[in-house]
Backbone atoms as SQL, in Angstrom:
CREATE TABLE atoms (id INTEGER PRIMARY KEY, chain TEXT, resi INTEGER, resn TEXT, atom TEXT, x REAL, y REAL, z REAL);
INSERT INTO atoms VALUES
  (1, 'A', 1, 'MET', 'N', 48.773, 93.392, 82.945),
  (2, 'A', 1, 'MET', 'CA', 48.158, 94.650, 83.340),
  (3, 'A', 1, 'MET', 'C', 47.478, 95.269, 82.126),
  (4, 'A', 2, 'SER', 'N', 46.198, 95.236, 82.099),
  (5, 'A', 2, 'SER', 'CA', 45.483, 95.863, 80.984),
  (6, 'A', 2, 'SER', 'C', 44.309, 96.697, 81.464),
  (7, 'A', 3, 'GLU', 'N', 44.232, 96.933, 82.746),
  (8, 'A', 3, 'GLU', 'CA', 43.158, 97.727, 83.309),
  (9, 'A', 3, 'GLU', 'C', 43.426, 99.215, 83.071),
  (10, 'A', 4, 'LYS', 'N', 42.339, 99.964, 82.909),
  (11, 'A', 4, 'LYS', 'CA', 42.462, 101.412, 82.750),
  (12, 'A', 4, 'LYS', 'C', 42.125, 102.063, 84.090),
  (13, 'A', 5, 'TYR', 'N', 42.948, 103.000, 84.516),
  (14, 'A', 5, 'TYR', 'CA', 42.759, 103.681, 85.792),
  (15, 'A', 5, 'TYR', 'C', 42.362, 105.133, 85.534),
  (16, 'A', 6, 'VAL', 'N', 41.278, 105.545, 86.174),
  (17, 'A', 6, 'VAL', 'CA', 40.757, 106.898, 85.987),
  (18, 'A', 6, 'VAL', 'C', 40.544, 107.523, 87.361),
  (19, 'A', 7, 'TYR', 'N', 40.953, 108.783, 87.486),
  (20, 'A', 7, 'TYR', 'CA', 40.738, 109.531, 88.721),
  (21, 'A', 7, 'TYR', 'C', 40.170, 110.890, 88.359),
  (22, 'A', 8, 'HIS', 'N', 38.993, 111.187, 88.853),
  (23, 'A', 8, 'HIS', 'CA', 38.289, 112.434, 88.545),
  (24, 'A', 8, 'HIS', 'C', 38.247, 112.710, 87.047),
  (25, 'A', 9, 'GLY', 'N', 37.947, 111.665, 86.286),
  (26, 'A', 9, 'GLY', 'CA', 37.808, 111.810, 84.844),
  (27, 'A', 9, 'GLY', 'C', 39.106, 111.815, 84.064),
  (28, 'A', 10, 'MET', 'N', 40.240, 111.787, 84.750),
  (29, 'A', 10, 'MET', 'CA', 41.546, 111.788, 84.076),
  (30, 'A', 10, 'MET', 'C', 42.094, 110.374, 84.012),
  (31, 'A', 11, 'ASP', 'N', 42.602, 110.000, 82.850),
  (32, 'A', 11, 'ASP', 'CA', 43.228, 108.698, 82.682),
  (33, 'A', 11, 'ASP', 'C', 44.628, 108.752, 83.302),
  (34, 'A', 12, 'ILE', 'N', 44.824, 107.988, 84.359),
  (35, 'A', 12, 'ILE', 'CA', 46.121, 107.962, 85.042),
  (36, 'A', 12, 'ILE', 'C', 46.799, 106.599, 84.893),
  (37, 'A', 13, 'THR', 'N', 46.353, 105.831, 83.919),
  (38, 'A', 13, 'THR', 'CA', 46.882, 104.478, 83.715),
  (39, 'A', 13, 'THR', 'C', 48.392, 104.489, 83.535),
  (40, 'A', 14, 'LEU', 'N', 48.895, 105.338, 82.655),
  (41, 'A', 14, 'LEU', 'CA', 50.332, 105.387, 82.410),
  (42, 'A', 14, 'LEU', 'C', 51.084, 105.774, 83.684),
  (43, 'A', 15, 'ASP', 'N', 50.541, 106.704, 84.448),
  (44, 'A', 15, 'ASP', 'CA', 51.175, 107.111, 85.706),
  (45, 'A', 15, 'ASP', 'C', 51.322, 105.926, 86.646),
  (46, 'A', 16, 'ILE', 'N', 50.269, 105.143, 86.773),
  (47, 'A', 16, 'ILE', 'CA', 50.298, 103.999, 87.681),
  (48, 'A', 16, 'ILE', 'C', 51.267, 102.934, 87.168),
  (49, 'A', 17, 'TYR', 'N', 51.235, 102.638, 85.879),
  (50, 'A', 17, 'TYR', 'CA', 52.146, 101.634, 85.332),
  (51, 'A', 17, 'TYR', 'C', 53.601, 102.054, 85.488),
  (52, 'A', 18, 'GLU', 'N', 53.894, 103.323, 85.247),
  (53, 'A', 18, 'GLU', 'CA', 55.264, 103.812, 85.425),
  (54, 'A', 18, 'GLU', 'C', 55.681, 103.726, 86.889),
  (55, 'A', 19, 'LYS', 'N', 54.755, 104.065, 87.772),
  (56, 'A', 19, 'LYS', 'CA', 55.052, 104.006, 89.209),
  (57, 'A', 19, 'LYS', 'C', 55.336, 102.564, 89.622),
  (58, 'A', 20, 'ILE', 'N', 54.531, 101.618, 89.146),
  (59, 'A', 20, 'ILE', 'CA', 54.752, 100.206, 89.465),
  (60, 'A', 20, 'ILE', 'C', 56.135, 99.769, 88.972),
  (61, 'A', 21, 'GLY', 'N', 56.485, 100.129, 87.754),
  (62, 'A', 21, 'GLY', 'CA', 57.778, 99.754, 87.202),
  (63, 'A', 21, 'GLY', 'C', 58.936, 100.282, 88.018),
  (64, 'A', 22, 'THR', 'N', 58.848, 101.526, 88.429),
  (65, 'A', 22, 'THR', 'CA', 59.920, 102.139, 89.210),
  (66, 'A', 22, 'THR', 'C', 60.017, 101.517, 90.598),
  (67, 'A', 23, 'VAL', 'N', 58.885, 101.276, 91.213),
  (68, 'A', 23, 'VAL', 'CA', 58.866, 100.635, 92.536),
  (69, 'A', 23, 'VAL', 'C', 59.501, 99.249, 92.437),
  (70, 'A', 24, 'VAL', 'N', 59.124, 98.483, 91.432),
  (71, 'A', 24, 'VAL', 'CA', 59.663, 97.132, 91.260),
  (72, 'A', 24, 'VAL', 'C', 61.171, 97.194, 91.014),
  (73, 'A', 25, 'GLU', 'N', 61.633, 98.137, 90.225),
  (74, 'A', 25, 'GLU', 'CA', 63.078, 98.299, 90.003),
  (75, 'A', 25, 'GLU', 'C', 63.799, 98.573, 91.316),
  (76, 'A', 26, 'MET', 'N', 63.214, 99.404, 92.156),
  (77, 'A', 26, 'MET', 'CA', 63.831, 99.724, 93.444),
  (78, 'A', 26, 'MET', 'C', 63.879, 98.504, 94.361),
  (79, 'A', 27, 'ILE', 'N', 62.807, 97.730, 94.383),
  (80, 'A', 27, 'ILE', 'CA', 62.780, 96.510, 95.197),
  (81, 'A', 27, 'ILE', 'C', 63.817, 95.515, 94.674),
  (82, 'A', 28, 'ALA', 'N', 63.869, 95.351, 93.356),
  (83, 'A', 28, 'ALA', 'CA', 64.833, 94.419, 92.752),
  (84, 'A', 28, 'ALA', 'C', 66.262, 94.811, 93.121),
  (85, 'A', 29, 'ALA', 'N', 66.573, 96.092, 93.047),
  (86, 'A', 29, 'ALA', 'CA', 67.918, 96.558, 93.378),
  (87, 'A', 29, 'ALA', 'C', 68.221, 96.341, 94.856),
  (88, 'A', 30, 'GLN', 'N', 67.266, 96.656, 95.701),
  (89, 'A', 30, 'GLN', 'CA', 67.481, 96.530, 97.143),
  (90, 'A', 30, 'GLN', 'C', 67.632, 95.071, 97.562),
  (91, 'A', 31, 'GLU', 'N', 66.881, 94.184, 96.927),
  (92, 'A', 31, 'GLU', 'CA', 66.911, 92.769, 97.288),
  (93, 'A', 31, 'GLU', 'C', 67.906, 91.959, 96.451),
  (94, 'A', 32, 'ASN', 'N', 68.506, 92.606, 95.457),
  (95, 'A', 32, 'ASN', 'CA', 69.450, 91.943, 94.548),
  (96, 'A', 32, 'ASN', 'C', 68.796, 90.738, 93.863),
  (97, 'A', 33, 'ILE', 'N', 67.602, 90.972, 93.302),
  (98, 'A', 33, 'ILE', 'CA', 66.856, 89.947, 92.576),
  (99, 'A', 33, 'ILE', 'C', 66.469, 90.511, 91.214),
  (100, 'A', 34, 'THR', 'N', 65.921, 89.662, 90.361),
  (101, 'A', 34, 'THR', 'CA', 65.517, 90.121, 89.033),
  (102, 'A', 34, 'THR', 'C', 64.253, 90.977, 89.123),
  (103, 'A', 35, 'PHE', 'N', 64.024, 91.734, 88.066),
  (104, 'A', 35, 'PHE', 'CA', 62.813, 92.539, 87.970),
  (105, 'A', 35, 'PHE', 'C', 61.583, 91.643, 88.078),
  (106, 'A', 36, 'GLU', 'N', 61.615, 90.499, 87.404),
  (107, 'A', 36, 'GLU', 'CA', 60.481, 89.584, 87.399),
  (108, 'A', 36, 'GLU', 'C', 60.181, 89.056, 88.795),
  (109, 'A', 37, 'GLU', 'N', 61.227, 88.699, 89.539),
  (110, 'A', 37, 'GLU', 'CA', 61.031, 88.225, 90.909),
  (111, 'A', 37, 'GLU', 'C', 60.450, 89.330, 91.783),
  (112, 'A', 38, 'ALA', 'N', 61.001, 90.519, 91.644),
  (113, 'A', 38, 'ALA', 'CA', 60.516, 91.648, 92.439),
  (114, 'A', 38, 'ALA', 'C', 59.065, 91.972, 92.097),
  (115, 'A', 39, 'TYR', 'N', 58.721, 91.873, 90.817),
  (116, 'A', 39, 'TYR', 'CA', 57.333, 92.124, 90.420),
  (117, 'A', 39, 'TYR', 'C', 56.403, 91.107, 91.080),
  (118, 'A', 40, 'GLN', 'N', 56.802, 89.849, 91.090),
  (119, 'A', 40, 'GLN', 'CA', 55.977, 88.811, 91.732),
  (120, 'A', 40, 'GLN', 'C', 55.752, 89.149, 93.200),
  (121, 'A', 41, 'TRP', 'N', 56.814, 89.520, 93.888),
  (122, 'A', 41, 'TRP', 'CA', 56.704, 89.870, 95.303),
  (123, 'A', 41, 'TRP', 'C', 55.751, 91.046, 95.480),
  (124, 'A', 42, 'PHE', 'N', 55.986, 92.091, 94.689),
  (125, 'A', 42, 'PHE', 'CA', 55.188, 93.308, 94.836),
  (126, 'A', 42, 'PHE', 'C', 53.733, 93.063, 94.453),
  (127, 'A', 43, 'ALA', 'N', 53.505, 92.302, 93.389),
  (128, 'A', 43, 'ALA', 'CA', 52.137, 92.061, 92.909),
  (129, 'A', 43, 'ALA', 'C', 51.283, 91.310, 93.925),
  (130, 'A', 44, 'GLU', 'N', 51.916, 90.589, 94.833),
  (131, 'A', 44, 'GLU', 'CA', 51.192, 89.841, 95.855),
  (132, 'A', 44, 'GLU', 'C', 50.989, 90.645, 97.136),
  (133, 'A', 45, 'SER', 'N', 51.433, 91.885, 97.140),
  (134, 'A', 45, 'SER', 'CA', 51.405, 92.681, 98.367),
  (135, 'A', 45, 'SER', 'C', 50.142, 93.543, 98.492),
  (136, 'A', 46, 'ARG', 'N', 49.866, 93.911, 99.724),
  (137, 'A', 46, 'ARG', 'CA', 48.773, 94.836, 100.017),
  (138, 'A', 46, 'ARG', 'C', 49.065, 96.209, 99.411),
  (139, 'A', 47, 'THR', 'N', 50.324, 96.594, 99.402),
  (140, 'A', 47, 'THR', 'CA', 50.718, 97.895, 98.856),
  (141, 'A', 47, 'THR', 'C', 50.393, 97.981, 97.372),
  (142, 'A', 48, 'TYR', 'N', 50.610, 96.904, 96.645),
  (143, 'A', 48, 'TYR', 'CA', 50.274, 96.859, 95.219),
  (144, 'A', 48, 'TYR', 'C', 48.768, 97.047, 95.029),
  (145, 'A', 49, 'ALA', 'N', 47.977, 96.374, 95.851),
  (146, 'A', 49, 'ALA', 'CA', 46.520, 96.519, 95.762),
  (147, 'A', 49, 'ALA', 'C', 46.101, 97.954, 96.054),
  (148, 'A', 50, 'LEU', 'N', 46.717, 98.569, 97.045),
  (149, 'A', 50, 'LEU', 'CA', 46.402, 99.966, 97.368),
  (150, 'A', 50, 'LEU', 'C', 46.790, 100.898, 96.229),
  (151, 'A', 51, 'LEU', 'N', 47.912, 100.614, 95.589),
  (152, 'A', 51, 'LEU', 'CA', 48.383, 101.436, 94.478),
  (153, 'A', 51, 'LEU', 'C', 47.404, 101.376, 93.310),
  (154, 'A', 52, 'GLN', 'N', 46.788, 100.241, 93.098),
  (155, 'A', 52, 'GLN', 'CA', 45.852, 100.087, 91.988),
  (156, 'A', 52, 'GLN', 'C', 44.469, 100.660, 92.287),
  (157, 'A', 53, 'ASN', 'N', 44.174, 100.915, 93.549),
  (158, 'A', 53, 'ASN', 'CA', 42.898, 101.516, 93.927),
  (159, 'A', 53, 'ASN', 'C', 43.076, 103.036, 93.903),
  (160, 'A', 54, 'THR', 'N', 42.535, 103.681, 92.885),
  (161, 'A', 54, 'THR', 'CA', 42.767, 105.123, 92.710),
  (162, 'A', 54, 'THR', 'C', 42.226, 105.948, 93.867),
  (163, 'A', 55, 'ASN', 'N', 41.255, 105.438, 94.598),
  (164, 'A', 55, 'ASN', 'CA', 40.682, 106.189, 95.715),
  (165, 'A', 55, 'ASN', 'C', 41.632, 106.323, 96.897),
  (166, 'A', 56, 'THR', 'N', 42.637, 105.454, 96.995),
  (167, 'A', 56, 'THR', 'CA', 43.595, 105.537, 98.103),
  (168, 'A', 56, 'THR', 'C', 44.610, 106.655, 97.908),
  (169, 'A', 57, 'LEU', 'N', 44.741, 107.126, 96.679),
  (170, 'A', 57, 'LEU', 'CA', 45.724, 108.146, 96.295),
  (171, 'A', 57, 'LEU', 'C', 47.167, 107.691, 96.470),
  (172, 'A', 58, 'MET', 'N', 47.376, 106.400, 96.678),
  (173, 'A', 58, 'MET', 'CA', 48.737, 105.875, 96.774),
  (174, 'A', 58, 'MET', 'C', 49.514, 106.173, 95.493),
  (175, 'A', 59, 'TRP', 'N', 48.835, 106.170, 94.367),
  (176, 'A', 59, 'TRP', 'CA', 49.487, 106.431, 93.072),
  (177, 'A', 59, 'TRP', 'C', 50.097, 107.832, 93.016),
  (178, 'A', 60, 'ALA', 'N', 49.630, 108.739, 93.855),
  (179, 'A', 60, 'ALA', 'CA', 50.137, 110.109, 93.855),
  (180, 'A', 60, 'ALA', 'C', 51.362, 110.272, 94.761),
  (181, 'A', 61, 'GLU', 'N', 51.682, 109.251, 95.520),
  (182, 'A', 61, 'GLU', 'CA', 52.841, 109.310, 96.418),
  (183, 'A', 61, 'GLU', 'C', 54.140, 109.077, 95.641),
  (184, 'A', 62, 'SER', 'N', 55.246, 109.410, 96.247),
  (185, 'A', 62, 'SER', 'CA', 56.550, 109.179, 95.620),
  (186, 'A', 62, 'SER', 'C', 56.856, 107.684, 95.600),
  (187, 'A', 63, 'THR', 'N', 57.720, 107.294, 94.691),
  (188, 'A', 63, 'THR', 'CA', 58.103, 105.885, 94.637),
  (189, 'A', 63, 'THR', 'C', 58.803, 105.458, 95.927),
  (190, 'A', 64, 'GLU', 'N', 59.586, 106.351, 96.500),
  (191, 'A', 64, 'GLU', 'CA', 60.273, 106.041, 97.752),
  (192, 'A', 64, 'GLU', 'C', 59.266, 105.754, 98.864),
  (193, 'A', 65, 'TYR', 'N', 58.220, 106.548, 98.930),
  (194, 'A', 65, 'TYR', 'CA', 57.178, 106.340, 99.932),
  (195, 'A', 65, 'TYR', 'C', 56.518, 104.982, 99.728),
  (196, 'A', 66, 'ILE', 'N', 56.214, 104.642, 98.481),
  (197, 'A', 66, 'ILE', 'CA', 55.544, 103.374, 98.182),
  (198, 'A', 66, 'ILE', 'C', 56.438, 102.191, 98.539),
  (199, 'A', 67, 'VAL', 'N', 57.727, 102.292, 98.231),
  (200, 'A', 67, 'VAL', 'CA', 58.659, 101.220, 98.602),
  (201, 'A', 67, 'VAL', 'C', 58.727, 101.096, 100.125),
  (202, 'A', 68, 'ASP', 'N', 58.818, 102.209, 100.825),
  (203, 'A', 68, 'ASP', 'CA', 58.824, 102.178, 102.285),
  (204, 'A', 68, 'ASP', 'C', 57.542, 101.537, 102.821),
  (205, 'A', 69, 'GLU', 'N', 56.423, 101.885, 102.238),
  (206, 'A', 69, 'GLU', 'CA', 55.138, 101.323, 102.658),
  (207, 'A', 69, 'GLU', 'C', 55.103, 99.813, 102.401),
  (208, 'A', 70, 'TYR', 'N', 55.668, 99.394, 101.284),
  (209, 'A', 70, 'TYR', 'CA', 55.754, 97.963, 100.961),
  (210, 'A', 70, 'TYR', 'C', 56.516, 97.224, 102.062),
  (211, 'A', 71, 'TYR', 'N', 57.670, 97.743, 102.450),
  (212, 'A', 71, 'TYR', 'CA', 58.476, 97.091, 103.483),
  (213, 'A', 71, 'TYR', 'C', 57.817, 97.192, 104.853),
  (214, 'A', 72, 'ARG', 'N', 57.149, 98.298, 105.142),
  (215, 'A', 72, 'ARG', 'CA', 56.417, 98.411, 106.420),
  (216, 'A', 72, 'ARG', 'C', 55.335, 97.343, 106.501),
  (217, 'A', 73, 'ALA', 'N', 54.599, 97.196, 105.403),
  (218, 'A', 73, 'ALA', 'CA', 53.513, 96.193, 105.365),
  (219, 'A', 73, 'ALA', 'C', 54.081, 94.781, 105.529),
  (220, 'A', 74, 'LEU', 'N', 55.228, 94.503, 104.917),
  (221, 'A', 74, 'LEU', 'CA', 55.849, 93.187, 105.068),
  (222, 'A', 74, 'LEU', 'C', 56.218, 92.941, 106.526),
  (223, 'A', 75, 'GLY', 'N', 56.748, 93.955, 107.158),
  (224, 'A', 75, 'GLY', 'CA', 57.120, 93.840, 108.574),
  (225, 'A', 75, 'GLY', 'C', 55.918, 93.589, 109.457),
  (226, 'A', 76, 'ASN', 'N', 54.792, 94.191, 109.123),
  (227, 'A', 76, 'ASN', 'CA', 53.579, 93.997, 109.915),
  (228, 'A', 76, 'ASN', 'C', 52.961, 92.623, 109.706),
  (229, 'A', 77, 'GLU', 'N', 53.190, 92.025, 108.525),
  (230, 'A', 77, 'GLU', 'CA', 52.640, 90.699, 108.238),
  (231, 'A', 77, 'GLU', 'C', 53.331, 89.623, 109.060),
  (232, 'A', 78, 'CYS', 'N', 54.602, 89.824, 109.326),
  (233, 'A', 78, 'CYS', 'CA', 55.355, 88.750, 110.019),
  (234, 'A', 78, 'CYS', 'C', 55.185, 88.799, 111.520),
  (235, 'A', 79, 'CYS', 'N', 54.626, 89.919, 112.059),
  (236, 'A', 79, 'CYS', 'CA', 54.577, 90.070, 113.528),
  (237, 'A', 79, 'CYS', 'C', 53.171, 89.923, 114.067);
């Protein structure tokens, strides 16, 4: 991750990276897997792509909301 994220002229890169880290920690804990495994899962998800797109404002949501959205999206992929 070396991309810079800007929203309305403000650098929000650190905010997004911290949010990704916290989301991945929550997934790892819930799934009882390593941080690295959880990151791989999350990085391949639609939710991760939305989080990195500053126009979606996903980065402004709570980590709990993002984790819920991740699991909702997974559920929709299988059905």
